[in-house]
Structures are given as C-alpha cells and as structure tokens.
N, C-alpha and C positions, 0 to 999 in steps of 0.2 A: 333418094328416100325409099326407093323400091325395096331396099334390104331391111328397112326398119320393121315392117310388119309382114308376116307371112299369111296374108289373107287378102280377099278381093276388095274389102272396104277401103275407101280412100283414107289416106293418112290425115289426121286432124292435128294441126299445129297451133300452138299458142305463143304469143310474144309476152315474155315476162320481164317487166321493167322493174329493176331493183333500185329502190331508194334514190330515185332522181328527184331530190328535194332541195329546197332553197338553201338550207344550211350546208349542204354538201357541194354546192356549186359556187363559183367565184362570187365573193361578197358575203358568203355565209359564215357561220360560226366555226365550221370545220370543213373548209372548202378543199375539194380535190381539183388540182389543176386539170383543165380540159373538161370540166363538168358541163359548162354551157355548150361546148361543141358536141358533147355526147347527147345532150338534150335535143339539139337540132337534128342530129342523125336519127335518133330514136323517133322523133316526131314524124319524120319522113317514112321510116319503116312502119310505124303504126298506122299511118294514113294510107299508105300505098301497098303494103305487103298483103299477101294472101293468107291472112290468119283467121282461124275460126273465132278466136277471141284475143283480146289484149287486156292484160291485167297489170297492176302495179303493187309493189310493196312500199311500206313506209316505216322508218323508225318512228316510234310514237311513244316517247318516254314520259312516264308519269313520275315514278320515283324508282329508277333503276339502280338498286343497291350495288354500290361498288363500281358502277360503270363510269360515272362522272368522277373526275379527280376531286378530292376534297379541297375545300376553300384554302388557298394559300399553298397548296401542293401542286407542283408541276405534273401534268399528265405524262405518262410514258408512251402514249400513242401506240400501245400494243394491247394493254388491258384496261387502262384508264384514259379518259378523253375529256376535252373541254365540254361544258354543257352545250348540248345540241338537240335539235328535233324534239323539243318539249311539246307534249301533246297540246294541240289547240293554238300554238303560236304560228306566226307567219313563217318562221324558219322550218317548221315541220311540214309546211305545205309542199305539194309537188311543184317542180319547176313550172313556170307559167306555160311553157310550150307543151308540157305533159298534162297539165291541169285542164287545158282546153280541149284535149282529146276526148272522144266518147269511149271511155274505158268501160269494160264489162264488169270489173270489180276492183276494189282496193282493199289490201290486206295490211294490217298493222301489227307490229312486233315490238318487243322490248319495253312493254309497259312498266314492269317492276323488276326487270333484270336485263342484262345484256342480251340482245337478240340479233344474231348475225344472219342466220339463214332465213330466207323468205318462207321456208316451210315451217318455221316456228310461228308464223303470222296467222291471224284470224281476220275474216272479212269484217270490215268496219261496222256494218250494221247487224249482221246475223250471227257472227262468231264462228262461222264455218271455217275450217282450216283450209289453207291453200291446196294441200294435197287432195283433200276430199272434194274441193270445188273442181279441180282439174279432172279428177277421175269421174265426177258426175257429168262433166261436159265431154267425156270420152276423148280427152286429149291424149295423143300418143307422143308428140314431139314438143319440146319446150326450147324456144330460142331465148337465151338470156342476154339482157343488155342492162346497162346502168352503172351504179357506183357502189362500192369501189372494188376493183378487180381483186385486190389482195385481201379483202375482208368479206363483205356481204355477198359479192358476186360469186366468189369461189365457194363459200359455204352453201349458198343457194344451189349452185350447179351440182355440187357433190351430193347434196340431198336429193336433187331431182333424179340423178342417175341411179342413186341407191333405191329410190322408190319405183324404179322401173320405167321412167320416162326416157326416151331417146333425147339426148341433151346436146345442144349446140350453144357455144358462147360466141357472140358476135364481136370479135376483137376490135373492130373499128367503132363499135358502139359501147365500149366500156373504157374506164380510166382508173388507174391505180394511185395509191398514196405514194409509193416509192418504187423506183425501177427494180431494186433487188427483190422486194417482197412480191412485186407484180410478176416478175419472171418465175419466181418460185411457185406462185399460184397457178400460172399457166402450165408449168410442168406437171404439177399435181393433178390438174384437171385432165390433161392429156393422158396421163398414166391411168386415170380412172375410167378412160373410155369416152371422155367428153370430146366432141368435135369442136376444136377452136378454129373458127372461120375467119380468115384475115379480112376479107372484103365481102360482107353480106350482100347478096343479090336480092333485090325486091322481087319476090316471086310473082307478084301480080303484074309486073311490067313486061313480061315476055310471054 
C-alpha cells in the first residue's frame, strides 16, 4: 500500500460490500451460486479487517422501468431480470450475516431504473452519494466484495478507480452469475488497473 499515496499520512481503507442481499443469495429471487459463502467471508473481513469504515450497497427497486422482465416474458439475464430486491421487502434486506454488522452507512440504488454501480447509490437516510461519502471520510483505498462479480461488482469497481480511489476486488469474497461473464469482468477490471486479490488477508490479524 505504500505506493498508493505519496504522502506521510496513513492510508485510509474502506470495505465496500456490494448488494449482499437475500434475493441474491441462495433461496432468493435472483440467487447467485455461492452467495451465502460470500456473506460468511465478508462478515469475517468486516469484523476483523483493519478498515476505517465498512459500507454496503443495496438494490432498492421501486419501479425500475425496463429492468424487470414484463409479465409473461422471459428475462434475458443481461438487460431484463426477474422481479427482485423490491424496496422494503425481505428480499431487499441485506444477508443476515451482513445485516448484523455495525455498518457505517448503507447506500441504495436502482429506485426507478437499473442501477448496477454502487456509485449510483445514495445513502439510505441522507441522500448523500457513495462517492461523496467516501471522499468526506478521506478514504483512499476501496476493497470491493459482494455480488455479482459480472454485474454490480465490476460496475462498482470500475467507477471507484475512475473516481480516483485505489481499488481492490477481493476475489474470494465475490461470486458471479456465469463463468464466462465473470472471467470477462475480471479481465476488464485488471485492464483498468484494479488489483484483483485472490486471497484477501485480514489486515488486522498480523
């Protein structure tokens, strides 16, 4: 991390948990295989990692025009999806292991349109954007975990690096929808200068 900032101040790192919600985990309306395992790994990272803050994003759909497949029409799983993460429902809730963490903030996206990047999200109570919140807390490095690698994780990570945050994706703490699109997303992130970390180390453990 010494190369990330060229100044004497300590590096400030945030754990950004992307869309680890009930509907995206096993048993949910749009489950990603391995979602429950990701939740377990992320819960350990959040509790034991040396992070300045831990925040989460949620899909929080009210009436996302065109995002849900029309009734009677099969979703294509690229642009249209089954109904999921409807605001205020149990499926939109964070995974129980994440929900019990002492999160510093929760950011919601996709109210009235598709929302993939966490940087489209606003804080649930104040409406502050994720980017502004991280900047206000003087965050330099963002560790990205959650679901799904090939959709919201990649979109969030690409926006993070575009906004100037040193960005790492914790590969053991994400899961994708399909192997092909996941591999494509990992290549895209690496090409953008994002550090894809195979086995994240809990920095507070050593």
